[in-house]
C-alpha positions as CSV (number, residue, x, y, z in Angstrom):
1,M,40.7,36.0,291.1
2,S,42.4,32.7,291.4
3,S,41.5,29.9,288.9
4,S,40.5,26.6,290.4
5,P,41.9,23.7,288.2
6,V,38.8,21.6,288.8
7,V,36.4,24.4,287.8
8,S,38.5,25.3,284.8
9,R,38.5,21.6,283.7
10,V,34.7,21.4,284.0
11,S,34.3,24.6,281.9
12,V,36.7,23.3,279.3
13,D,35.0,19.9,279.1
14,I,31.5,21.5,278.7
15,L,32.7,23.9,275.9
16,E,34.5,21.1,274.1
17,E,31.3,19.0,274.2
18,L,29.3,21.9,273.0
19,Q,31.6,22.4,270.0
20,R,31.5,18.7,269.1
21,F,27.7,18.6,269.3
22,A,27.5,21.8,267.2
23,A,29.9,20.4,264.6
24,Q,27.9,17.2,264.3
25,N,24.6,19.1,263.8
26,L,25.8,21.9,261.6
27,E,23.6,21.7,258.5
28,K,23.9,23.5,255.2
29,L,20.7,25.3,254.2
30,E,19.2,27.9,252.0
31,L,18.7,31.0,254.1
32,N,15.6,32.2,252.2
33,K,13.8,28.9,252.9
34,Y,13.6,29.6,256.7
35,Y,14.2,33.4,257.2
36,E,13.1,36.7,255.7
37,V,15.8,39.3,255.8
38,I,14.5,42.6,257.2
39,R,17.7,44.7,257.0
40,E,21.4,44.7,257.6
41,L,22.4,45.7,261.1
42,G,26.1,45.8,260.8
43,K,29.0,44.9,258.5
44,G,32.7,44.3,259.0
45,T,35.8,42.4,257.8
46,Y,34.5,39.3,259.6
47,G,31.1,39.3,257.8
48,K,27.8,40.9,258.7
49,V,24.8,40.8,261.0
50,D,21.3,40.8,259.6
51,L,17.9,41.3,261.3
52,V,15.7,38.5,260.2
53,S,12.2,37.1,260.8
54,H,11.5,33.3,261.0
55,K,9.1,32.6,258.2
56,I,6.9,30.2,260.2
57,R,7.0,31.6,263.7
58,G,7.6,35.3,262.9
59,T,10.3,35.5,265.5
60,K,12.8,38.3,265.0
61,M,16.4,37.5,265.6
62,A,19.9,38.6,264.5
63,L,21.9,36.3,262.3
64,K,25.6,36.7,262.5
65,F,27.4,35.7,259.3
66,L,31.1,34.8,259.4
67,K,32.9,34.5,256.1
68,K,34.3,31.1,255.5
69,K,37.2,32.6,253.6
70,T,38.5,34.4,256.7
71,T,36.9,32.2,259.6
72,K,38.1,28.8,260.5
73,L,35.3,26.3,261.4
74,K,37.0,25.8,264.8
75,S,36.8,29.6,265.5
76,F,33.2,29.7,264.5
77,L,32.3,26.7,266.7
78,R,34.2,28.2,269.7
79,E,32.5,31.6,269.5
80,Y,29.1,30.0,269.1
81,S,29.6,27.5,271.9
82,I,31.0,30.1,274.3
83,S,28.1,32.4,273.6
84,L,25.6,29.6,274.2
85,Y,27.4,28.6,277.4
86,L,27.2,32.1,278.8
87,S,23.7,33.0,277.7
88,P,21.9,31.9,280.9
89,C,23.2,35.1,282.5
90,P,20.5,37.9,282.1
91,F,23.2,40.5,281.3
92,I,24.8,38.5,278.4
93,I,23.2,38.3,275.0
94,N,20.8,35.4,274.6
95,M,21.2,32.7,272.1
96,F,18.6,30.7,270.1
97,G,20.6,27.5,269.8
98,I,20.6,27.8,266.0
99,A,23.7,27.4,264.0
100,F,24.1,26.4,260.3
101,E,26.2,27.1,257.2
102,T,25.6,28.4,253.7
103,E,27.9,28.3,250.7
104,E,29.8,31.5,251.9
105,F,29.1,31.8,255.6
106,Y,29.0,30.1,259.0
107,V,25.9,31.5,260.7
108,F,24.4,31.6,264.2
109,A,21.3,33.3,265.7
110,Q,21.1,35.5,268.8
111,E,18.6,38.0,270.2
112,Y,18.0,41.4,268.7
113,A,18.6,44.6,270.7
114,P,16.4,47.3,269.2
115,S,18.4,50.3,270.4
116,G,21.8,49.2,269.0
117,D,24.9,49.4,271.0
118,L,26.4,51.6,273.7
119,F,28.8,53.3,271.3
120,D,25.9,54.9,269.4
121,I,24.4,56.7,272.4
122,I,27.5,58.2,274.1
123,P,27.5,61.9,273.3
124,P,31.0,62.8,272.1
125,Q,32.9,65.2,274.5
126,V,30.0,65.0,276.9
127,G,29.3,61.4,278.0
128,L,26.3,59.9,279.5
129,P,24.4,61.3,282.5
130,E,25.9,59.7,285.7
131,P,22.7,57.8,286.6
132,V,22.5,56.2,283.1
133,A,26.2,55.4,283.2
134,K,25.9,53.7,286.6
135,R,23.0,51.7,285.4
136,C,25.0,50.4,282.5
137,V,28.2,49.9,284.5
138,H,26.3,47.8,287.1
139,Q,24.9,45.4,284.5
140,V,28.2,45.1,282.6
141,A,30.1,44.4,285.8
142,I,27.7,41.6,286.7
143,A,28.1,40.1,283.2
144,L,31.9,40.2,283.5
145,E,31.8,38.7,287.0
146,Y,29.6,35.9,285.6
147,L,32.1,35.4,282.7
148,H,35.0,35.3,285.1
149,S,33.3,32.9,287.4
150,K,33.3,30.5,284.5
151,K,37.0,31.0,284.2
152,L,36.7,32.9,280.9
153,V,38.1,36.2,279.8
154,H,36.2,38.4,277.3
155,R,39.3,40.2,275.9
156,D,37.4,42.8,273.8
157,V,35.3,44.9,276.3
158,K,34.2,48.1,274.6
159,P,31.0,50.1,274.0
160,E,30.4,48.4,270.6
161,N,30.1,45.0,272.3
162,I,27.5,46.2,274.8
163,L,24.1,46.0,273.3
164,I,21.2,48.1,274.6
165,F,17.5,47.6,274.6
166,D,16.5,51.2,275.5
167,K,18.3,54.6,275.4
168,E,18.3,54.9,279.2
169,C,20.3,51.7,279.6
170,R,17.7,50.0,281.8
171,K,18.6,46.8,280.0
172,V,22.0,46.2,278.5
173,K,23.8,43.0,277.6
174,L,27.4,42.0,276.9
175,S,28.0,40.4,273.5
176,D,30.6,39.3,271.0
177,F,32.7,36.4,272.4
178,G,34.9,35.8,269.3
179,M,38.1,36.6,271.3
180,T,37.0,35.0,274.6
181,R,39.4,32.4,276.0
182,H,39.9,30.5,279.2
183,A,42.0,32.2,281.8
184,G,45.5,30.9,281.8
185,S,45.4,29.6,278.2
186,P,48.3,30.6,276.0
187,V,47.8,32.9,273.0
188,K,50.2,34.0,270.4
189,R,49.0,37.5,269.6
190,V,47.4,40.5,271.3
191,S,43.8,41.1,270.4
192,G,41.3,43.9,271.1
193,T,41.0,47.6,270.4
194,I,44.0,49.8,271.2
195,P,42.4,52.4,273.6
196,Y,41.1,49.6,275.8
197,T,44.2,47.4,275.7
198,A,46.2,47.1,278.9
199,P,49.7,48.5,279.0
200,E,51.4,45.1,279.4
201,L,49.9,44.1,276.0
202,C,50.1,47.3,274.0
203,D,53.6,46.8,272.8
204,S,52.9,43.7,270.8
205,S,56.5,43.6,269.5
206,K,57.6,42.4,273.0
207,H,55.2,39.4,272.9
208,E,55.9,36.0,271.4
209,G,53.1,34.6,273.5
210,F,51.4,35.1,276.9
211,C,48.7,33.7,279.1
212,V,45.1,35.1,279.1
213,D,44.4,37.0,282.4
214,Y,41.3,38.5,284.0
215,S,43.2,41.7,284.6
216,T,42.9,42.7,280.9
217,D,39.1,42.8,281.2
218,V,39.4,44.9,284.3
219,W,41.6,47.4,282.6
220,A,39.3,47.6,279.6
221,F,36.3,48.0,282.0
222,G,38.1,51.0,283.6
223,V,38.7,52.7,280.2
224,L,35.0,51.9,279.3
225,L,33.9,53.7,282.5
226,F,35.9,56.8,281.6
227,C,34.5,56.8,278.0
228,M,30.9,56.5,279.3
229,L,31.3,59.4,281.7
230,T,33.2,61.8,279.5
231,G,32.5,61.0,275.8
232,N,36.3,60.7,275.3
233,F,39.0,58.1,275.5
234,S,41.4,58.5,278.4
235,W,44.3,58.0,275.9
236,E,44.7,56.6,272.4
237,K,47.1,53.8,273.6
238,A,48.6,52.9,277.0
239,M,52.2,53.5,276.0
240,P,54.8,56.1,277.0
241,S,54.5,57.8,273.6
242,D,51.0,58.9,274.5
243,S,51.2,62.1,276.6
244,F,47.8,61.5,278.2
245,Y,48.8,58.1,279.3
246,E,52.2,59.1,280.5
247,E,50.6,61.9,282.7
248,F,48.3,59.3,284.2
249,V,51.3,57.0,284.9
250,R,53.1,59.7,286.8
251,W,50.0,60.4,288.9
252,Q,49.4,56.7,289.5
253,R,53.0,56.3,290.7
254,R,52.6,59.4,293.0
255,R,55.3,61.3,291.0
256,M,52.9,64.2,290.6
257,V,50.4,65.6,293.2
258,A,48.0,67.3,290.8
259,V,45.3,65.1,289.2
260,P,45.9,64.9,285.4
261,S,43.8,67.4,283.5
262,Q,41.3,65.0,281.9
263,W,40.7,63.3,285.3
264,R,39.9,66.5,287.3
265,R,36.1,66.2,286.6
266,F,35.9,63.2,288.9
267,T,35.3,63.1,292.7
268,D,37.9,61.6,295.1
269,E,35.8,58.5,295.4
270,A,35.7,58.0,291.7
271,L,39.4,58.5,291.4
272,R,40.1,55.9,294.0
273,M,37.9,53.5,292.0
274,F,39.9,54.3,288.8
275,R,43.2,53.8,290.6
276,K,42.2,50.2,291.4
277,L,40.7,49.3,288.0
278,L,43.6,50.9,286.1
279,A,46.5,49.8,288.3
280,L,49.6,49.7,286.2
281,E,50.7,46.3,287.5
282,Q,48.1,43.8,286.5
283,E,48.4,41.8,289.7
284,R,47.3,44.9,291.7
285,R,44.1,45.5,289.7
286,C,40.9,44.9,291.6
287,S,38.1,42.6,290.5
288,V,35.3,44.1,288.4
289,K,32.8,43.6,291.2
290,E,34.7,46.1,293.5
291,V,33.0,49.0,291.6
292,F,29.8,48.1,293.5
293,A,31.4,49.6,296.6
294,Y,31.4,53.0,294.9
295,F,27.8,53.2,293.8
296,G,26.8,55.1,296.9
297,H,29.0,58.0,295.9
298,C,28.8,60.7,293.2
299,W,31.4,60.1,290.5
300,M,31.4,63.5,288.7
301,L,32.2,66.8,290.5
302,D,29.4,68.6,288.7
303,G,27.0,65.7,288.9
304,Q,23.7,65.8,290.8
305,A,23.2,62.1,290.7
306,A,21.2,60.6,293.6
307,L,23.0,58.2,295.9
308,N,21.4,55.0,294.6
309,S,23.5,52.2,296.1
310,S,20.4,50.9,297.9
311,S,17.8,51.8,295.2
312,E,15.1,49.4,294.3
313,E,16.5,49.2,290.7
314,E,19.9,48.1,291.8
315,E,18.6,45.6,294.3
316,L,16.5,44.1,291.5
317,L,19.6,43.8,289.3
318,V,21.5,42.0,292.1
319,D,18.5,39.7,292.8
320,R,18.3,38.7,289.2
321,M,21.9,37.8,289.1
322,K,21.7,35.8,292.3
323,Q,18.9,33.8,290.8
324,Q,20.9,33.1,287.6
325,T,24.4,32.5,288.9
326,L,25.4,28.9,289.5
327,S,28.2,27.7,291.6
328,P,31.3,26.9,289.5
329,T,30.7,23.1,289.7
330,A,26.9,23.2,289.3
331,S,27.1,22.6,285.6
332,K,28.7,19.2,286.2
333,T,26.1,18.1,288.7
334,N,23.3,19.1,286.3
335,G,24.6,16.7,283.7
336,M,26.8,17.9,280.9
337,E,25.2,15.8,278.2
338,S,21.6,16.8,279.0
339,G,22.6,20.5,279.3
340,V,24.4,20.4,275.9
341,A,21.5,18.8,274.2
342,H,19.0,21.2,275.7
343,H,20.8,24.2,274.2
344,F,20.7,23.1,270.6
345,T,17.9,23.3,268.1
346,S,18.2,21.5,264.8
347,V,17.8,24.0,261.9
348,S,15.3,21.7,260.3
349,T,12.9,22.4,263.2
350,N,13.6,26.1,263.7
351,S,9.8,26.8,263.7
352,S,9.8,25.7,267.3
353,V,11.7,28.8,268.3
354,S,9.1,31.0,270.0
355,S,11.2,33.7,271.8
356,T,10.5,37.2,270.8
357,N,13.8,38.7,272.2
358,S,15.9,40.7,269.8
359,Y,19.5,41.9,269.0
360,E,21.1,44.7,267.0
361,R,24.6,45.9,266.0
362,S,24.0,49.2,264.3
363,A,26.0,50.2,261.2
364,R,28.4,53.0,261.6
365,D,27.0,55.5,259.1
366,S,27.7,58.8,260.7
367,P,31.0,60.6,260.0
368,P,34.1,60.1,262.2
369,S,33.9,63.7,263.5
370,S,30.7,62.8,265.4
371,R,32.4,59.9,267.2
372,I,34.3,59.8,270.5
373,L,37.6,58.9,268.8
374,V,38.4,56.7,265.9
375,T,39.6,53.4,267.4
376,T,42.2,51.0,266.0
377,T,41.7,47.3,266.1
378,I,44.7,45.1,266.9
379,E,45.2,41.8,265.0
380,I,42.7,39.2,266.2
381,C,44.2,36.3,268.0
382,V,43.6,32.9,266.5
């Protein structure tokens, strides 16, 4: 996907305006005055996520707390503004337009997904049923295409960042835009989780800086597909030292005829799809939307999934996206200032929030042995 300078500039201008507006309206408040904490949904080095209820309206929402000690105000405003900017897409987590600070944290509110995230429902060593996986893949692909149409790259696509609203994945949403950057923008460090990181980025010792590219999302999306369908990672890291990856490389470069052992469960059509998504040279990777061409085929050799490329459910997904997607320049014609103001809600008037949507990031309480694999997080780019 080529990046139009005009479209990119419009996107940058809108996000900068959102950040300025958020900074000007960021109030300090006492959490207990406005919200009742129901329970903790997740916790990490960055901070935590709590499920809360608004004391006046009773609206449930997830509050994401980012520690001031480890989070720059600029980073907080960027994540919040990007999340807000992307939330019109029905397959991206919705925002309430609420941001504030406490003594220890920067905080923003987003919807609550009652079924947790995708990582929690993938059976280790087994994977999801093909119809469920396809349903999820379709929605995530549309979310990524929407993101890329705005000239943004997620840079941390993985099951933990896909929130689900039911165990059958009839409604899923992409979330967590803390690492998202504009395509083509320079960054100093690699970011993400190692099994999903593209080979050109895995050896961070070779990088003194590089430009953000859509192809890294495409690679992570391909690995995500493998994880969903098998309950395993395709490899631990995309480097020659990983035997599973090295075997895949030999097959991709046509140096071996036999399909690598962990890929033999897939049909020829699915293998062709994976070849495109996981092309070793980043310029040869397809766009995420090309997976739609493969929905009319079975992906697993032992699968009995119905051919559902023309199903009513998929047509509904596409129709929903068509209704929501704007042309790249539409944001400018709609008026940037009015659009920015519309998205924000002063924390002093939070009682006006009436949405009943919800969000969750489940805590990881089960032992590592019940997981797919233990993943390693690379240093976050600042």
